[in-house]
C-alpha positions as CSV (number, residue, x, y, z in Angstrom):
1,M,62.3,91.9,-23.5
2,T,60.4,90.4,-20.5
3,L,59.0,87.0,-21.0
4,P,55.6,86.2,-19.5
5,D,55.5,84.3,-16.3
6,T,54.7,80.8,-17.6
7,A,53.7,79.7,-14.2
8,A,50.6,81.9,-14.5
9,Y,49.5,79.8,-17.5
10,P,49.5,76.1,-16.6
11,A,49.8,73.7,-19.5
12,G,46.4,72.8,-20.9
13,A,44.5,75.6,-19.0
14,D,41.9,77.6,-20.8
15,R,43.0,81.2,-21.6
16,T,41.1,84.3,-22.7
17,F,41.7,86.4,-25.8
18,Q,43.1,89.8,-25.1
19,V,41.4,92.5,-27.2
20,D,43.1,95.7,-28.2
21,L,40.0,98.0,-28.3
22,R,41.8,100.8,-30.1
23,G,42.9,98.4,-32.8
24,L,39.4,97.0,-33.0
25,V,37.9,100.5,-33.4
26,D,40.5,101.2,-36.2
27,L,39.4,98.0,-37.9
28,L,35.7,99.0,-37.7
29,S,36.4,102.5,-39.1
30,H,38.4,101.2,-42.1
31,H,36.8,97.9,-42.9
32,L,33.4,97.4,-41.4
33,Y,31.8,100.9,-41.6
34,S,32.0,103.1,-44.7
35,S,32.2,106.4,-42.7
36,P,32.3,107.7,-39.1
37,R,28.8,109.1,-39.7
38,V,27.3,105.7,-39.0
39,Y,27.7,106.3,-35.3
40,L,24.4,108.2,-35.3
41,R,22.6,105.5,-37.2
42,E,23.9,102.9,-34.7
43,L,22.6,105.0,-31.8
44,M,19.3,105.6,-33.4
45,Q,19.0,101.9,-34.3
46,N,19.7,100.8,-30.7
47,A,17.1,103.4,-29.5
48,V,14.4,102.1,-31.9
49,D,15.1,98.5,-31.0
50,A,14.8,99.5,-27.3
51,L,11.4,101.0,-28.1
52,T,10.3,97.8,-29.9
53,A,11.3,95.8,-26.8
54,R,9.4,98.3,-24.6
55,H,6.3,97.9,-26.7
56,A,6.5,94.1,-26.5
57,L,6.7,94.5,-22.7
58,E,3.7,96.9,-22.6
59,P,1.6,96.0,-25.7
60,A,-1.4,97.9,-24.4
61,T,0.5,101.2,-24.6
62,P,0.3,102.9,-28.0
63,A,3.5,102.6,-30.0
64,D,3.8,106.3,-30.6
65,A,3.7,107.0,-26.8
66,F,7.4,106.1,-26.8
67,G,10.0,108.1,-28.8
68,V,13.6,109.1,-29.5
69,R,15.0,112.5,-28.7
70,L,18.3,113.8,-30.2
71,Y,20.3,116.7,-28.9
72,A,23.5,118.3,-30.3
73,D,24.8,121.7,-29.5
74,G,28.4,121.4,-30.7
75,S,29.8,120.3,-27.4
76,V,27.9,117.1,-26.9
77,V,25.7,114.6,-28.9
78,R,22.9,113.0,-26.9
79,V,20.4,110.3,-27.9
80,E,17.6,109.5,-25.5
81,D,14.9,106.9,-25.8
82,D,11.9,105.7,-23.8
83,G,12.8,102.1,-24.4
84,V,13.1,99.0,-22.3
85,G,16.3,100.2,-20.6
86,L,19.0,98.1,-18.9
87,T,19.6,96.7,-15.4
88,E,23.1,96.7,-13.8
89,A,23.4,93.0,-14.8
90,D,22.4,93.9,-18.4
91,V,25.1,96.6,-18.5
92,H,27.8,94.2,-17.5
93,T,26.6,91.6,-19.9
94,F,25.8,93.6,-23.0
95,L,27.8,96.9,-22.9
96,A,31.0,95.4,-21.6
97,T,31.1,92.3,-23.9
98,I,32.0,92.9,-27.5
99,G,29.7,91.1,-29.9
100,R,26.9,90.3,-27.4
101,S,23.6,91.8,-28.1
102,S,20.6,92.2,-25.7
103,K,18.5,91.5,-28.8
104,R,19.8,88.0,-28.8
105,A,19.0,87.3,-25.2
106,E,17.0,84.2,-24.5
107,Q,14.0,86.0,-23.0
108,I,13.4,87.8,-26.3
109,A,14.9,85.4,-28.8
110,E,11.5,84.7,-30.3
111,Q,11.2,88.5,-31.1
112,R,14.5,88.8,-33.0
113,G,12.8,89.6,-36.2
114,D,11.3,92.8,-34.7
115,F,14.8,94.3,-34.2
116,I,17.0,96.1,-36.8
117,G,20.3,95.1,-35.2
118,Q,21.5,91.7,-34.2
119,F,25.3,91.8,-33.8
120,G,26.0,93.7,-30.6
121,I,28.9,95.9,-31.9
122,G,27.0,99.0,-32.9
123,L,27.9,101.0,-29.7
124,L,31.6,100.6,-30.6
125,S,31.0,102.9,-33.7
126,C,30.7,105.8,-31.2
127,F,34.5,105.5,-30.6
128,L,34.9,106.7,-34.2
129,V,33.9,110.2,-33.0
130,A,34.5,110.2,-29.3
131,D,36.9,108.8,-26.7
132,E,34.3,108.2,-24.1
133,I,30.7,106.9,-24.2
134,H,28.4,107.8,-21.3
135,V,25.2,105.6,-20.9
136,L,22.5,106.3,-18.3
137,S,19.7,103.7,-18.3
138,R,16.8,102.5,-16.2
139,S,15.0,99.3,-16.8
140,A,11.3,99.1,-17.5
141,R,11.2,95.5,-16.5
142,T,11.3,96.2,-12.8
143,P,9.1,99.0,-11.4
144,D,11.6,100.2,-8.7
145,A,14.7,99.6,-10.8
146,P,17.6,102.0,-10.0
147,A,19.4,104.0,-12.7
148,V,22.6,102.6,-13.9
149,E,25.5,104.7,-15.3
150,W,28.1,103.1,-17.6
151,R,31.2,104.9,-18.9
152,G,33.2,103.2,-21.6
153,R,36.6,104.5,-22.8
154,G,38.5,103.9,-26.0
155,D,41.4,102.2,-24.1
156,G,39.1,99.4,-23.2
157,S,38.3,100.3,-19.6
158,Y,34.8,101.1,-18.2
159,T,33.1,101.9,-14.9
160,V,29.6,101.1,-13.7
161,R,27.7,102.9,-11.0
162,T,24.2,102.4,-9.5
163,L,22.3,105.7,-9.0
164,P,19.1,106.6,-7.3
165,A,16.0,106.2,-9.5
166,S,15.7,110.0,-9.4
167,A,18.8,110.2,-11.6
168,R,16.5,109.0,-14.4
169,P,12.8,109.3,-13.4
170,R,11.5,107.3,-16.4
171,P,12.6,104.0,-17.9
172,G,14.8,104.3,-21.0
173,T,18.4,105.0,-22.0
174,T,20.4,108.1,-22.7
175,V,23.7,107.9,-24.5
176,T,26.0,111.0,-24.4
177,L,29.1,111.6,-26.5
178,T,31.7,114.3,-26.1
179,P,33.1,114.6,-29.6
180,R,36.9,114.7,-30.2
181,A,38.2,117.8,-31.9
182,D,38.8,115.8,-35.2
183,A,35.1,114.7,-35.3
184,G,33.5,118.1,-35.7
185,E,32.5,117.2,-39.3
186,W,30.1,114.6,-38.0
187,T,28.9,116.1,-34.7
188,R,28.0,119.7,-35.5
189,P,24.3,120.4,-34.9
190,A,23.5,120.9,-38.5
191,Q,25.2,117.7,-39.5
192,V,23.6,115.7,-36.7
193,H,20.2,116.9,-37.8
194,A,20.9,116.1,-41.4
195,L,22.2,112.6,-40.6
196,A,19.1,111.9,-38.4
197,R,16.8,112.8,-41.3
198,H,19.0,110.9,-43.7
199,F,18.9,107.7,-41.7
200,G,15.6,107.9,-39.9
201,S,13.1,109.7,-42.2
202,L,11.0,106.5,-42.5
203,L,11.2,105.3,-38.8
204,R,7.8,104.4,-37.3
205,H,8.5,105.8,-33.8
206,P,8.6,109.6,-33.4
207,V,12.1,111.0,-33.5
208,T,12.8,114.7,-32.5
209,F,15.9,116.9,-32.6
210,D,17.0,119.8,-30.5
211,D,20.1,122.0,-31.1
212,G,19.9,123.9,-27.8
213,T,19.1,127.2,-29.4
214,G,15.6,127.4,-27.9
215,G,13.9,128.5,-31.1
216,P,13.5,128.0,-34.8
217,S,16.5,130.2,-35.7
218,G,18.8,127.2,-35.1
219,T,19.1,124.0,-37.0
220,G,16.1,122.6,-35.2
221,S,13.9,124.0,-32.6
222,P,13.2,122.0,-29.4
223,G,11.1,119.0,-30.4
224,A,11.5,119.5,-34.2
225,S,10.4,116.3,-35.8
226,V,13.0,114.2,-37.8
227,N,10.3,112.0,-39.4
228,P,7.1,114.1,-39.4
229,D,5.4,112.1,-42.2
230,P,5.0,108.4,-42.8
231,A,6.4,106.9,-45.9
232,P,4.6,108.2,-49.0
233,W,3.2,104.8,-49.9
234,A,1.7,104.5,-46.4
235,R,-0.4,107.6,-46.8
236,T,-3.9,108.0,-48.1
237,Y,-4.7,110.2,-51.1
238,P,-8.0,111.6,-52.5
239,T,-7.5,110.1,-56.0
240,P,-5.2,107.6,-57.8
241,G,-3.7,110.5,-59.8
242,A,-2.8,112.4,-56.6
243,R,-1.1,109.2,-55.3
244,S,0.9,108.8,-58.5
245,R,2.0,112.5,-58.4
246,A,3.0,112.2,-54.7
247,L,5.1,109.0,-55.4
248,A,6.7,110.6,-58.4
249,A,7.6,113.7,-56.3
250,Y,9.1,111.6,-53.6
251,G,11.2,109.7,-56.2
252,E,12.4,113.0,-57.6
253,E,13.3,114.2,-54.1
254,V,15.3,111.0,-53.3
255,F,17.0,110.4,-56.6
256,G,17.2,113.8,-58.2
257,F,15.4,113.1,-61.5
258,T,11.8,113.2,-62.7
259,P,10.7,109.6,-63.2
260,L,9.3,108.5,-66.5
261,D,6.9,106.5,-64.3
262,T,6.7,105.1,-60.8
263,I,5.9,101.5,-60.1
264,E,4.5,100.6,-56.7
265,L,6.2,97.6,-55.0
266,D,4.3,95.6,-52.4
267,L,5.4,92.2,-51.2
268,P,3.4,91.3,-48.0
269,A,5.2,88.1,-47.4
270,V,8.4,89.9,-46.4
271,G,6.7,93.2,-45.4
272,L,8.2,95.1,-48.3
273,K,6.7,98.3,-49.7
274,G,8.2,101.0,-51.9
275,I,8.5,102.3,-55.4
276,A,10.6,101.8,-58.5
277,C,11.3,105.0,-60.4
278,V,11.8,104.5,-64.2
279,L,14.8,106.5,-65.4
280,P,13.9,109.1,-68.1
281,E,17.1,108.6,-70.0
282,A,19.1,105.6,-71.3
283,V,22.0,104.3,-69.2
284,P,25.0,102.3,-70.4
285,A,24.4,98.6,-70.9
286,G,25.1,96.7,-67.7
287,R,25.5,99.7,-65.5
288,R,23.6,98.9,-62.4
289,H,22.3,101.6,-60.1
290,G,22.2,101.2,-56.4
291,H,18.8,101.1,-54.7
292,R,17.8,102.8,-51.5
293,V,16.9,100.1,-48.9
294,H,15.4,100.7,-45.5
295,V,14.9,97.9,-43.0
296,K,12.1,98.5,-40.5
297,G,12.3,102.2,-41.4
298,M,16.0,102.7,-40.8
299,L,18.1,103.5,-43.9
300,L,20.4,100.5,-44.6
301,S,22.0,101.3,-48.0
302,E,21.8,103.7,-50.9
303,Q,23.7,101.4,-53.2
304,A,22.0,98.0,-52.8
305,E,22.6,96.6,-56.3
306,E,21.5,93.1,-55.2
307,M,17.8,94.1,-54.9
308,L,17.1,93.6,-58.7
309,P,18.4,91.4,-61.5
310,E,21.1,92.8,-63.8
311,W,18.6,93.5,-66.7
312,A,16.6,95.9,-64.6
313,F,19.1,98.8,-64.8
314,F,16.3,101.1,-66.1
315,V,14.9,101.7,-62.6
316,R,16.0,102.8,-59.2
317,C,14.1,101.7,-56.2
318,V,13.4,102.9,-52.7
319,V,11.9,100.3,-50.4
320,D,11.3,99.6,-46.8
321,A,11.3,95.9,-45.7
322,E,10.7,93.9,-42.6
323,S,12.3,90.6,-43.2
324,L,15.5,91.3,-45.1
325,R,18.7,90.6,-43.2
326,P,21.4,93.3,-42.9
327,T,25.1,92.4,-42.8
328,A,27.1,93.1,-39.6
329,S,27.9,96.6,-40.9
330,R,24.2,97.2,-41.6
331,E,25.2,98.8,-44.9
332,S,24.3,96.0,-47.3
333,L,22.0,93.0,-47.4
334,Y,22.8,89.4,-46.5
335,E,22.6,87.2,-49.6
336,D,20.2,84.4,-48.7
337,D,17.1,82.6,-50.0
338,T,14.8,85.4,-48.8
339,L,16.7,88.1,-50.8
340,A,16.7,85.8,-53.8
341,A,13.0,85.4,-53.6
342,V,12.5,89.2,-53.2
343,R,14.7,89.8,-56.2
344,D,12.6,87.4,-58.3
345,A,9.3,88.9,-57.1
346,L,10.4,92.5,-57.8
347,A,11.5,91.4,-61.3
348,E,8.0,90.0,-61.9
349,R,6.5,93.4,-60.8
350,L,8.7,95.1,-63.5
351,R,7.5,92.6,-66.1
352,A,3.9,93.3,-65.1
353,W,4.4,97.0,-65.5
354,I,5.9,96.6,-69.0
355,A,2.9,94.4,-69.9
356,R,0.4,97.0,-68.6
357,A,2.2,99.7,-70.6
358,A,2.1,97.6,-73.8
359,A,-1.6,96.9,-73.3
360,S,-3.0,100.2,-72.2
361,D,-0.5,103.1,-72.6
362,P,1.3,103.0,-76.0
363,D,2.6,106.6,-75.5
364,L,4.3,105.6,-72.2
365,L,5.6,102.4,-73.8
366,A,7.1,104.3,-76.8
367,R,8.9,106.8,-74.5
368,F,10.1,103.9,-72.4
369,L,11.4,101.9,-75.3
370,Q,13.1,105.0,-76.8
371,A,15.2,105.3,-73.7
372,H,15.6,101.7,-72.6
373,H,15.2,99.4,-75.6
374,L,18.5,97.7,-74.8
375,A,17.3,96.7,-71.3
376,V,14.1,95.3,-72.8
377,K,16.1,93.4,-75.5
378,S,18.2,91.8,-72.9
379,L,15.0,90.7,-71.0
380,A,13.2,89.6,-74.2
381,V,16.1,87.2,-75.0
382,H,15.3,85.1,-72.0
383,D,11.6,85.9,-71.4
384,D,9.2,84.5,-74.0
385,E,6.3,86.6,-72.7
386,I,8.1,89.9,-73.1
387,L,9.4,88.7,-76.4
388,R,5.9,88.1,-77.8
389,M,4.7,91.3,-76.3
390,L,7.4,93.7,-77.3
391,L,9.5,92.4,-80.1
392,P,7.4,94.0,-82.8
393,W,7.8,97.3,-81.0
394,L,11.5,97.3,-80.5
395,P,13.7,99.6,-82.7
396,F,16.4,98.2,-84.9
397,E,18.8,99.6,-87.4
398,T,17.7,98.5,-90.9
399,T,18.2,99.4,-94.6
400,D,14.9,101.3,-94.2
401,G,16.4,103.4,-91.3
402,H,15.7,103.0,-87.6
403,C,12.3,101.4,-87.3
404,T,10.5,98.6,-85.4
405,L,10.4,95.1,-86.7
406,D,6.7,95.3,-87.1
407,E,7.1,98.2,-89.5
408,F,10.0,96.5,-91.3
409,A,8.1,93.2,-91.7
410,R,5.2,95.0,-93.5
411,T,7.5,95.7,-96.5
412,H,10.0,92.8,-96.3
413,R,8.7,89.3,-96.0
414,T,12.2,88.0,-96.2
415,V,14.4,89.6,-93.6
416,L,18.2,89.3,-93.8
417,V,20.4,90.0,-90.7
418,T,24.1,90.7,-90.6
419,S,26.4,89.2,-88.0
420,S,28.3,92.4,-87.4
421,V,28.0,96.2,-87.5
422,E,30.7,96.6,-90.1
423,E,29.1,94.0,-92.3
424,F,25.9,96.0,-92.2
425,R,27.7,99.2,-93.1
426,Q,29.4,97.5,-96.0
427,V,26.2,96.4,-97.7
428,A,23.5,98.8,-96.4
429,A,23.4,101.3,-99.3
430,I,23.7,98.6,-102.0
431,A,21.2,96.2,-100.4
432,S,18.7,99.1,-100.0
433,A,19.0,100.0,-103.6
434,A,18.6,96.4,-104.6
435,G,15.4,96.2,-102.6
436,L,16.8,93.8,-99.9
437,G,15.6,94.1,-96.3
438,V,18.6,93.9,-94.1
439,V,18.7,94.4,-90.3
440,N,21.9,95.2,-88.4
441,G,22.5,92.2,-86.2
442,G,25.8,93.4,-84.8
443,Y,24.5,95.1,-81.7
444,T,24.0,93.2,-78.4
445,Y,21.0,90.8,-78.6
446,D,19.8,92.1,-82.0
447,R,20.7,89.1,-84.2
448,E,19.3,86.6,-81.8
449,L,16.0,88.6,-81.5
450,V,15.6,89.1,-85.2
451,H,15.9,85.3,-85.8
452,R,13.0,84.9,-83.4
453,L,10.7,87.2,-85.4
454,P,8.9,84.3,-87.2
455,E,7.6,83.2,-83.7
456,I,5.6,86.4,-83.7
457,R,5.1,86.9,-87.4
458,P,4.9,83.4,-89.0
459,E,4.6,84.9,-92.5
460,V,8.1,86.4,-92.3
461,S,11.3,84.4,-92.9
462,V,14.7,85.4,-91.5
463,A,18.1,84.4,-92.8
464,D,21.7,85.4,-92.2
465,L,23.1,87.6,-94.9
466,D,26.1,86.2,-96.7
467,P,28.2,87.6,-99.6
468,A,26.6,85.2,-102.1
469,T,23.1,86.5,-101.2
470,L,24.1,90.0,-101.9
471,T,26.2,89.4,-105.1
472,A,23.3,87.4,-106.5
473,H,21.2,90.6,-106.5
474,L,23.8,92.6,-108.4
475,D,23.3,92.8,-112.1
476,P,26.0,91.4,-114.4
477,V,27.5,93.6,-117.1
478,D,27.1,92.8,-120.8
479,R,29.5,90.5,-122.5
480,E,31.2,93.2,-124.5
481,S,31.9,95.4,-121.4
482,E,33.3,92.3,-119.6
483,L,35.7,91.5,-122.4
484,A,36.8,95.1,-122.7
485,A,37.6,95.2,-118.9
486,A,39.3,91.8,-118.8
487,A,42.9,93.2,-119.0
488,Y,42.2,95.7,-116.2
489,L,40.5,93.2,-114.0
490,A,43.5,90.8,-114.4
491,Q,45.9,93.7,-113.3
492,A,43.6,94.5,-110.4
493,R,43.5,90.9,-109.2
494,D,47.2,90.6,-109.3
495,A,47.6,93.9,-107.3
496,L,45.2,92.8,-104.6
497,A,46.2,89.2,-104.3
498,V,48.2,90.1,-101.2
499,F,44.9,90.8,-99.5
500,D,43.3,87.5,-100.8
501,C,40.8,89.7,-102.7
502,D,39.1,88.8,-106.0
503,V,37.8,91.5,-108.3
504,A,34.6,91.5,-110.3
505,L,32.6,94.0,-112.4
506,R,28.9,94.4,-111.9
507,T,26.2,97.1,-112.1
508,F,24.3,98.2,-109.0
509,Q,22.8,101.2,-107.4
510,P,23.6,103.8,-106.3
511,A,25.7,104.7,-109.2
512,S,27.7,107.1,-107.0
513,A,29.3,104.1,-105.3
514,P,32.4,103.1,-107.3
515,A,33.1,99.8,-105.5
516,L,31.8,97.4,-102.8
517,L,34.1,95.4,-100.7
518,V,32.4,92.2,-99.7
519,D,34.1,90.5,-96.8
520,S,33.3,89.1,-93.4
521,R,35.0,89.0,-90.0
522,E,35.0,85.2,-90.1
523,A,36.5,85.1,-93.5
524,R,39.3,87.5,-92.4
525,H,40.0,85.3,-89.3
526,E,40.2,82.2,-91.5
527,R,42.6,83.8,-93.9
528,T,44.8,85.0,-91.0
529,R,44.9,81.5,-89.6
530,S,45.8,80.0,-93.0
531,Q,48.6,82.6,-93.3
532,L,49.9,81.7,-89.9
533,A,49.8,78.0,-90.8
534,R,51.8,78.6,-94.0
535,E,54.4,80.6,-92.0
536,Q,54.7,77.7,-89.4
537,E,55.0,74.9,-91.9
538,G,57.0,71.9,-90.6
539,G,56.6,72.4,-86.9
540,L,54.2,71.1,-84.4
541,W,52.3,74.4,-84.4
542,G,52.1,74.2,-88.2
543,D,50.7,70.6,-88.0
544,I,48.0,71.8,-85.6
545,L,47.0,74.7,-87.7
546,G,47.2,72.6,-90.8
547,A,44.7,70.2,-89.3
548,L,42.3,73.1,-88.7
549,R,42.9,74.7,-92.1
550,Q,39.9,75.2,-94.4
551,E,39.7,76.6,-97.8
552,A,40.1,80.3,-96.9
553,P,37.2,82.4,-98.3
554,R,38.4,85.3,-100.3
555,A,37.2,88.9,-100.1
556,Q,35.6,90.4,-103.2
557,L,36.0,93.9,-104.6
558,I,33.0,94.5,-106.8
559,L,33.4,97.4,-109.2
560,N,30.3,99.3,-110.3
561,Q,30.1,99.7,-114.1
562,L,27.5,102.4,-113.6
563,N,30.1,104.7,-111.9
564,P,31.9,107.1,-114.3
565,L,35.2,106.7,-112.4
566,V,35.1,102.9,-112.8
567,R,34.2,103.1,-116.5
568,T,37.3,105.3,-117.0
569,A,39.5,103.1,-114.8
570,V,38.8,99.8,-116.7
571,T,40.1,101.5,-119.9
572,I,43.6,102.1,-118.5
573,D,46.2,100.2,-120.5
574,E,49.3,101.3,-118.5
575,P,50.0,98.4,-116.1
576,E,51.4,100.4,-113.2
577,L,48.6,103.0,-113.3
578,A,46.0,100.2,-113.6
579,R,47.4,98.5,-110.4
580,T,47.5,101.9,-108.6
581,S,43.9,102.7,-109.5
582,A,42.8,99.2,-108.3
583,E,44.6,99.7,-105.0
584,A,43.0,103.1,-104.6
585,L,39.5,101.7,-105.3
586,Y,40.2,98.9,-102.8
587,G,41.3,101.4,-100.1
588,Q,38.3,103.6,-100.6
589,A,35.9,100.6,-100.3
590,A,37.7,99.4,-97.2
591,M,37.3,102.8,-95.6
592,L,33.6,103.0,-96.5
593,S,33.1,99.6,-94.8
594,R,34.1,101.3,-91.5
595,R,36.0,98.3,-90.2
596,P,39.4,98.7,-88.6
597,L,42.1,98.8,-91.3
598,R,45.1,96.5,-91.1
599,P,48.5,98.2,-91.3
600,A,49.1,96.9,-94.8
601,E,45.8,98.5,-95.9
602,S,46.6,101.8,-94.4
603,S,50.0,101.7,-96.1
604,L,48.3,100.8,-99.4
605,I,45.9,103.8,-99.2
606,N,48.7,106.2,-98.5
607,R,50.9,104.8,-101.3
608,S,48.1,104.7,-103.9
609,F,47.2,108.3,-103.2
610,L,50.7,109.5,-103.6
611,D,51.3,107.4,-106.8
612,L,48.1,108.9,-108.3
613,L,49.1,112.4,-107.4
614,A,52.6,111.9,-108.8
615,H,51.1,110.5,-112.1
616,A,48.8,113.5,-112.3
617,L,51.7,115.9,-111.8
618,R,53.8,114.2,-114.4
619,K,50.9,114.4,-116.9
620,D,50.4,118.1,-116.3
621,S,54.1,118.8,-116.8
């Protein structure tokens, strides 16, 4: 190994970083840019920024007098603009220095906000598809400026030549790429045209495409426009209805679904315009869709989740903004105070749309809530205005079926709410037959929202459902029946003691229900903790659990005296058969509660079934 000549580097002398351009290009392709296709976006962006600088230099010239022309015939890709151009000094300063951008030069620093790019590394993206970049430019700042040719290669070398003005008669810049063989996927004429429309459909300067075929049979005839129409929200329409239909059609074209409705977005402070398309179908809770964001007409991202708050997952937006800052890759937005303010303002627009629908379009509101009630519930939890406006309209699962709280409150002045889905399923049939109004509070946001119903309906009271409330509405059996069943109930309590379950005899509707298992998740957790404390007696862990121990609430198996099977079971005088029948009734009630079964309960269900089957076979024989 040859060591460097240390004499060439005196101690304390300043030294210059050495840049491996191929390694840098590999870094860009794998970590900064999502795909090689961005090379065309970077070239178009540089061209549009050059046009912006040209217009600033010649403000009296109409903006549409300058344009961008794309050419791709399979052998080369060329991007030409009528922009401000570069002098020889500019070429050395800006094209040969990684990270330096002409858009940050002092003479135009005050106009930075007019440009899409700021970072000075976009031209390097061309090395993702080509080994050499050829730039021919002529500056518009000097009337007799010569043309300048720059050739940059992937190994880090470059050459610069000054050419006669006739080499480029008009000011502007032309960038030409000769694609590598492995880059054909991104440089074929059809693909270049598609990418140009994808990235530049909303650009304000005219952009045309030519595939070299000389006619319309090719991908694009000479001068075929990439962006023939302005953004749909920037056009004029004969009627408001025509405007709404046009915006909905654009949303369908962009996102692939017919919007339930479209919401116009307009934030003049940041130059943002666009639409939010309401999804016609429900989406999983918390699943956030990306939004399509353009900055000054150039497509920045199709997956900009940060544009809206998490609760707004019922819309997808397409917007064009002036003042949002792109990151270095220009594929996402820089999180700053401006973006936070935009997010809050767009959220307010969505709230206003919901308010208008509630006030003036009940059919639209009903369709919206049918699909997106979960999103609205999440918003109503934290937004008092939405709560007052929409809580009576939101659907809930109740003992009267799926209905709104407004409908439910008309027949139930006292509303009981469960803490879990399984608790609701345990008691729904019995509570309904007893005339109790119970709402399933086990779903996300539901219990909290139901408890806020008195804020909207002061005449209604809301309380949590507990086992004592339910059992108090079950009718006791007569004294004679209680005494006749005493022996069986004692056997049943002994059989089910292992599950900390008491057994009682009541009468309730429907008569088809033989038993009701009244238990709660909290009670089961407390019993589990108490059991663990008993098993750990004497140790430090046992002392800790013992200090936390409370009187463990017991489950309750309530047998229905109105059920024929139960009336037969309580007359059983054979101890083993009585225990088996009680275990079978407990297992059946546990399954009807639809909660997860513990291993011991699954084993009990299987054993009791087999024991009853064996008893029946012995009896028949």
